[in-house]
LUMGU-305751 format. One line per 5 residues: number of its first residue (from 0); their letters; for each residue z, x, y of N, C-alpha, C, O. Coordinates in nm, 4 decimals. Example, Ala and Ser with C-alpha at 12.3 -4.5 7.8 and 13.67 -1.06 7.14 Angstrom:
0	AS	0.7800 1.3190 -0.5690 0.7800 1.2300 -0.4500 0.7800 1.3200 -0.3300 0.8465 1.4236 -0.3319 ~ 0.7080 1.2850 -0.2250 0.7140 1.3670 -0.1060 0.7870 1.2900 0.0030 0.8039 1.3409 0.1138 .
This chain:
0	MRAFF	0.0359 -0.1403 -2.0457 0.0653 -0.0278 -1.9302 0.1242 0.0901 -2.0049 0.0909 0.2080 -1.9925 ~ 0.2210 0.0374 -2.0878 0.2887 0.1451 -2.1343 0.2148 0.2364 -2.2541 0.2362 0.3559 -2.2741 ~ 0.1449 0.1714 -2.3107 0.0646 0.2741 -2.4127 -0.0180 0.3464 -2.3474 -0.0426 0.4550 -2.3998 ~ -0.0767 0.3199 -2.2370 -0.1710 0.4236 -2.1610 -0.0519 0.5299 -2.1177 -0.0765 0.6446 -2.1548 ~ 0.0246 0.5196 -2.0737 0.1228 0.6153 -1.9956 0.1729 0.7146 -2.1297 0.1681 0.8374 -2.1229 .
5	LKIVC	0.2244 0.6357 -2.2587 0.2709 0.7109 -2.3942 0.1231 0.8052 -2.4028 0.1511 0.9205 -2.3701 ~ -0.0038 0.7931 -2.4318 -0.1254 0.8347 -2.4269 -0.1298 0.9669 -2.3577 -0.1572 1.0714 -2.4168 ~ -0.1004 0.9585 -2.2238 -0.1166 1.0758 -2.1217 -0.0253 1.1521 -2.1597 -0.0564 1.2694 -2.1804 ~ 0.1145 1.1096 -2.1806 0.2663 1.2029 -2.2385 0.2144 1.2907 -2.3532 0.2312 1.4127 -2.3516 ~ 0.1584 1.2343 -2.4411 0.1363 1.2728 -2.5737 0.0050 1.3905 -2.5350 0.0092 1.5130 -2.5470 .
10	ATSTG	-0.0974 1.3124 -2.4901 -0.2101 1.4384 -2.4547 -0.1404 1.5812 -2.3959 -0.1574 1.6949 -2.4398 ~ -0.0629 1.5411 -2.2906 -0.0102 1.6918 -2.1940 0.0831 1.7351 -2.2624 0.1025 1.8566 -2.2605 ~ 0.1534 1.6646 -2.3287 0.2653 1.7611 -2.4216 0.2315 1.7906 -2.5485 0.3249 1.8084 -2.6267 ~ 0.1245 1.8000 -2.5874 0.0608 1.8746 -2.6929 -0.0719 1.9600 -2.6570 -0.1295 2.0228 -2.7458 ~ -0.1162 1.9599 -2.5292 -0.2157 2.0168 -2.4867 -0.3431 1.9779 -2.4977 -0.4396 2.0535 -2.4872 .
15	TPFLV	-0.3468 1.8790 -2.5156 -0.4888 1.8334 -2.5872 -0.5353 1.7493 -2.4403 -0.4718 1.6653 -2.3766 ~ -0.6758 1.8096 -2.4144 -0.7723 1.7521 -2.3083 -0.8034 1.6162 -2.2722 -0.8716 1.5763 -2.3665 ~ -0.7907 1.5138 -2.1811 -0.7909 1.4179 -2.1579 -0.9083 1.3754 -2.0814 -0.9572 1.4549 -2.0011 ~ -0.9657 1.2435 -2.0994 -1.0442 1.2194 -1.9705 -1.0217 1.0900 -1.9586 -1.0566 1.0242 -2.0567 ~ -0.9608 1.0142 -1.8442 -0.9798 0.9145 -1.8436 -1.0775 0.8198 -1.7801 -1.1091 0.8386 -1.6626 .
20	TGPRH	-1.1367 0.7019 -1.8602 -1.2692 0.6548 -1.8032 -1.2159 0.4992 -1.7645 -1.0989 0.4618 -1.7727 ~ -1.3125 0.4311 -1.7274 -1.3294 0.2818 -1.7022 -1.4456 0.2282 -1.7380 -1.5345 0.2807 -1.8050 ~ -1.4416 0.1006 -1.6819 -1.5868 -0.0092 -1.6946 -1.6764 0.0167 -1.5483 -1.7879 -0.0326 -1.5308 ~ -1.6191 0.0870 -1.4665 -1.7018 0.1020 -1.3559 -1.6748 0.2708 -1.2842 -1.6579 0.3801 -1.3382 ~ -1.6794 0.2371 -1.1715 -1.6715 0.4095 -1.0937 -1.5541 0.4669 -1.1521 -1.4563 0.4133 -1.2041 .
25	GFTTG	-1.5898 0.6109 -1.1291 -1.5127 0.6964 -1.1881 -1.5170 0.8504 -1.1615 -1.6152 0.8958 -1.1027 ~ -1.4307 0.9211 -1.1957 -1.4423 1.0898 -1.1503 -1.4532 1.1335 -1.2908 -1.3700 1.1002 -1.3752 ~ -1.5680 1.2171 -1.3195 -1.5315 1.3093 -1.4324 -1.6061 1.4924 -1.4101 -1.6701 1.5286 -1.3113 ~ -1.5888 1.5368 -1.4726 -1.6600 1.6578 -1.4862 -1.7923 1.6850 -1.5651 -1.8615 1.7868 -1.5672 ~ -1.8075 1.5686 -1.6277 -1.9071 1.5708 -1.7224 -1.7999 1.5393 -1.8732 -1.6780 1.5548 -1.8664 .
30	WEALK	-1.8683 1.4955 -1.9993 -1.8330 1.4545 -2.0959 -1.8258 1.5969 -2.1661 -1.7477 1.6291 -2.2557 ~ -1.9285 1.6790 -2.1036 -1.9873 1.7989 -2.2059 -1.8336 1.8587 -2.1527 -1.7739 1.9311 -2.2324 ~ -1.7946 1.8410 -2.0722 -1.6222 1.9356 -2.0422 -1.5113 1.8947 -2.1622 -1.4319 1.9765 -2.2087 ~ -1.5177 1.7866 -2.1945 -1.4249 1.7558 -2.3314 -1.4734 1.7669 -2.4597 -1.5632 1.6995 -2.5104 ~ -1.4004 1.8676 -2.5161 -1.3654 1.9151 -2.6030 -1.2953 1.9031 -2.7056 -1.2197 2.0001 -2.7112 .
35	DGLEI	-1.2759 1.8141 -2.8160 -1.1837 1.8116 -2.9163 -1.0642 1.6975 -2.8387 -0.9527 1.6775 -2.8867 ~ -1.1044 1.6458 -2.7396 -1.0103 1.5543 -2.6589 -0.9823 1.4238 -2.6636 -1.0259 1.3631 -2.7614 ~ -0.9280 1.3713 -2.5929 -0.8811 1.2070 -2.5988 -0.9601 1.1264 -2.4999 -0.9465 1.1559 -2.3812 ~ -1.0310 1.0407 -2.5289 -1.0820 0.9277 -2.4248 -0.9434 0.8210 -2.3839 -0.8815 0.7667 -2.4754 ~ -0.9102 0.8023 -2.2593 -0.8451 0.6907 -2.2214 -0.9085 0.5932 -2.1445 -0.9218 0.6129 -2.0237 .
40	FTGSF	-0.9456 0.5006 -2.1915 -1.0136 0.3901 -2.1317 -0.9207 0.2528 -2.0576 -0.8455 0.1700 -2.1090 ~ -0.9616 0.2722 -1.9282 -0.8549 0.1554 -1.8439 -0.9630 0.0330 -1.8271 -0.9597 -0.0218 -1.7169 ~ -1.0512 -0.0131 -1.9146 -1.0773 -0.1582 -1.8828 -0.9699 -0.2635 -1.9262 -1.0149 -0.3779 -1.9204 ~ -0.8733 -0.2574 -1.9574 -0.8057 -0.3788 -1.9665 -0.6920 -0.3870 -1.8534 -0.6111 -0.4794 -1.8457 ~ -0.6979 -0.2757 -1.7659 -0.6156 -0.2957 -1.6391 -0.6971 -0.4384 -1.5261 -0.7531 -0.4143 -1.4192 .
45	TDVDV	-0.6880 -0.5222 -1.5626 -0.7280 -0.6645 -1.5108 -0.6559 -0.7476 -1.4690 -0.6968 -0.8610 -1.4444 ~ -0.5275 -0.7088 -1.4508 -0.4067 -0.8022 -1.3777 -0.4424 -0.7832 -1.2327 -0.4793 -0.6802 -1.1762 ~ -0.4248 -0.8978 -1.1871 -0.3888 -0.9424 -1.0288 -0.2368 -0.9964 -0.9881 -0.2216 -1.1167 -1.0092 ~ -0.1419 -0.9384 -0.9425 -0.0609 -1.0052 -0.9330 -0.0126 -1.0164 -0.7938 0.0110 -0.9150 -0.7281 ~ 0.0047 -1.1470 -0.7415 -0.0387 -1.1841 -0.5871 0.1189 -1.2301 -0.5489 0.1809 -1.3090 -0.6201 .
50	DAAAN	0.1838 -1.1609 -0.4084 0.3045 -1.2282 -0.3811 0.2773 -1.2711 -0.2579 0.2875 -1.1931 -0.1632 ~ 0.2325 -1.4226 -0.2376 0.1872 -1.4705 -0.1338 0.3121 -1.5118 -0.0346 0.2693 -1.5784 0.0596 ~ 0.4656 -1.4894 -0.0289 0.5341 -1.4606 0.0446 0.5615 -1.3121 0.1203 0.6324 -1.2941 0.2193 ~ 0.4959 -1.2255 0.0559 0.4890 -1.1088 0.1179 0.3632 -1.0697 0.1482 0.3432 -0.9568 0.1928 ~ 0.2320 -1.1855 0.1216 0.1517 -1.1383 0.1797 0.0859 -1.0007 0.1063 0.0155 -0.9221 0.1698 .
55	TMIVG	0.1089 -0.9886 0.0075 0.0567 -0.8578 -0.0654 0.0530 -0.8891 -0.1961 0.1157 -0.9745 -0.2588 ~ -0.0532 -0.7854 -0.2411 -0.1320 -0.7902 -0.4103 -0.1273 -0.6818 -0.4568 -0.1401 -0.5807 -0.3877 ~ -0.1102 -0.6805 -0.5682 -0.1224 -0.5312 -0.6676 -0.2319 -0.5577 -0.7355 -0.2363 -0.6771 -0.7651 ~ -0.3341 -0.4890 -0.7777 -0.4579 -0.4936 -0.8483 -0.4919 -0.3864 -0.9739 -0.4753 -0.2663 -0.9526 ~ -0.5219 -0.4153 -1.0560 -0.5415 -0.3353 -1.1470 -0.6952 -0.2496 -1.1450 -0.7935 -0.3036 -1.0942 .
60	GAVTM	-0.7022 -0.1303 -1.1974 -0.8210 -0.0193 -1.1884 -0.9344 -0.0959 -1.2242 -1.0373 -0.0688 -1.1624 ~ -0.9397 -0.1839 -1.3084 -1.0730 -0.2468 -1.3887 -1.0808 -0.3992 -1.3055 -1.1501 -0.4764 -1.3718 ~ -1.0424 -0.4460 -1.2125 -1.0091 -0.5756 -1.1542 -1.1612 -0.5755 -1.0659 -1.1994 -0.4730 -1.0094 ~ -1.2318 -0.6893 -1.0630 -1.3470 -0.6941 -0.9980 -1.3161 -0.7968 -0.8797 -1.2135 -0.8645 -0.8863 ~ -1.4081 -0.8099 -0.7655 -1.3809 -0.8869 -0.6640 -1.3487 -1.0439 -0.7153 -1.2500 -1.1134 -0.6913 .
65	KDVFD	-1.4638 -1.0727 -0.7915 -1.3996 -1.2007 -0.8355 -1.2771 -1.2376 -0.9076 -1.2304 -1.3511 -0.9173 ~ -1.2267 -1.1202 -0.9610 -1.0734 -1.1814 -1.0077 -0.9679 -1.1839 -0.9147 -0.8572 -1.2370 -0.9236 ~ -1.0220 -1.1147 -0.8190 -0.9254 -1.1050 -0.6730 -0.9308 -1.2372 -0.6239 -0.8283 -1.3042 -0.6366 ~ -1.0397 -1.2936 -0.5648 -1.0553 -1.3944 -0.5278 -1.0225 -1.5643 -0.6069 -1.0136 -1.6715 -0.5470 ~ -1.0101 -1.5398 -0.7541 -0.9795 -1.6063 -0.8249 -0.8152 -1.6298 -0.8275 -0.7506 -1.7334 -0.8433 .
70	ALQPV	-0.7742 -1.4949 -0.8062 -0.6242 -1.5218 -0.7884 -0.5569 -1.5767 -0.6386 -0.4476 -1.6254 -0.6098 ~ -0.6618 -1.5480 -0.5710 -0.5990 -1.5577 -0.4255 -0.6228 -1.7085 -0.4127 -0.5379 -1.7640 -0.3430 ~ -0.7194 -1.7896 -0.4640 -0.7444 -1.9314 -0.4368 -0.6307 -1.9916 -0.4146 -0.5921 -2.0386 -0.3075 ~ -0.5475 -1.9897 -0.5699 -0.4418 -2.1074 -0.5832 -0.3592 -2.1093 -0.4843 -0.3338 -2.2195 -0.4357 ~ -0.2931 -1.9846 -0.4260 -0.2160 -1.9533 -0.3109 -0.2749 -1.9667 -0.1955 -0.2336 -1.8854 -0.1127 .
75	TKNIR	-0.3499 -2.0330 -0.1605 -0.4600 -2.0487 -0.0656 -0.4693 -1.9124 0.0442 -0.4556 -1.9163 0.1665 ~ -0.4880 -1.8312 -0.0146 -0.4824 -1.6686 0.0455 -0.6909 -1.6485 0.0402 -0.7870 -1.6977 -0.0190 ~ -0.6647 -1.5569 0.1320 -0.8471 -1.4949 0.1302 -0.8252 -1.3565 0.1683 -0.7116 -1.3197 0.1982 ~ -0.9211 -1.2783 0.1698 -0.9594 -1.1559 0.2200 -1.1015 -1.1187 0.2849 -1.2031 -1.1764 0.2461 ~ -1.1045 -1.0405 0.3646 -1.2490 -1.0567 0.4228 -1.3275 -0.9726 0.2653 -1.2836 -0.9020 0.1745 .
80	KCTQG	-1.4203 -1.0124 0.2908 -1.5556 -0.9314 0.1829 -1.6361 -0.8733 0.2573 -1.7107 -0.9449 0.3240 ~ -1.6458 -0.7417 0.2684 -1.7425 -0.6720 0.3151 -1.8990 -0.6140 0.2344 -1.8893 -0.5015 0.1853 ~ -2.0062 -0.6681 0.2229 -2.1374 -0.6473 0.1580 -2.1993 -0.5838 0.1976 -2.2929 -0.5342 0.1349 ~ -2.1654 -0.5529 0.3491 -2.2967 -0.4542 0.3995 -2.2188 -0.2950 0.4114 -2.1054 -0.2596 0.3790 ~ -2.3118 -0.2340 0.4608 -2.2546 -0.0765 0.4341 -2.1796 -0.0123 0.3381 -2.1057 0.0762 0.3811 .
85	LLG	-2.1789 -0.0356 0.2063 -2.1338 -0.0095 0.1291 -2.1798 0.1016 0.0399 -2.2886 0.0863 -0.0156 ~ -2.1272 0.1864 0.0235 -2.1661 0.3256 -0.0459 -2.2072 0.2798 -0.1730 -2.1492 0.1829 -0.2221 ~ -2.3314 0.3555 -0.2540 -2.3637 0.3213 -0.3632 -2.4746 0.2917 -0.3875 -2.5056 0.2567 -0.5013 .
């Protein structure tokens, strides 16, 4: 995670344009808008940290629902999974 922040700090301090990308949905004005810039890929943000006592979890930007359910099972927690009416 620190390397990710260092890339952003370096890019902004030098005026280098950058585009944050990931393995799933994201926002971009298009690759054509990025000239001589830096792509910062967030695909390694796959951590799921569960605090069962506090009934909370922190998930990375590249986490899948399978990752979430796999992390919740050992601590006997669950969440509702909506499969109807999703955008996309």
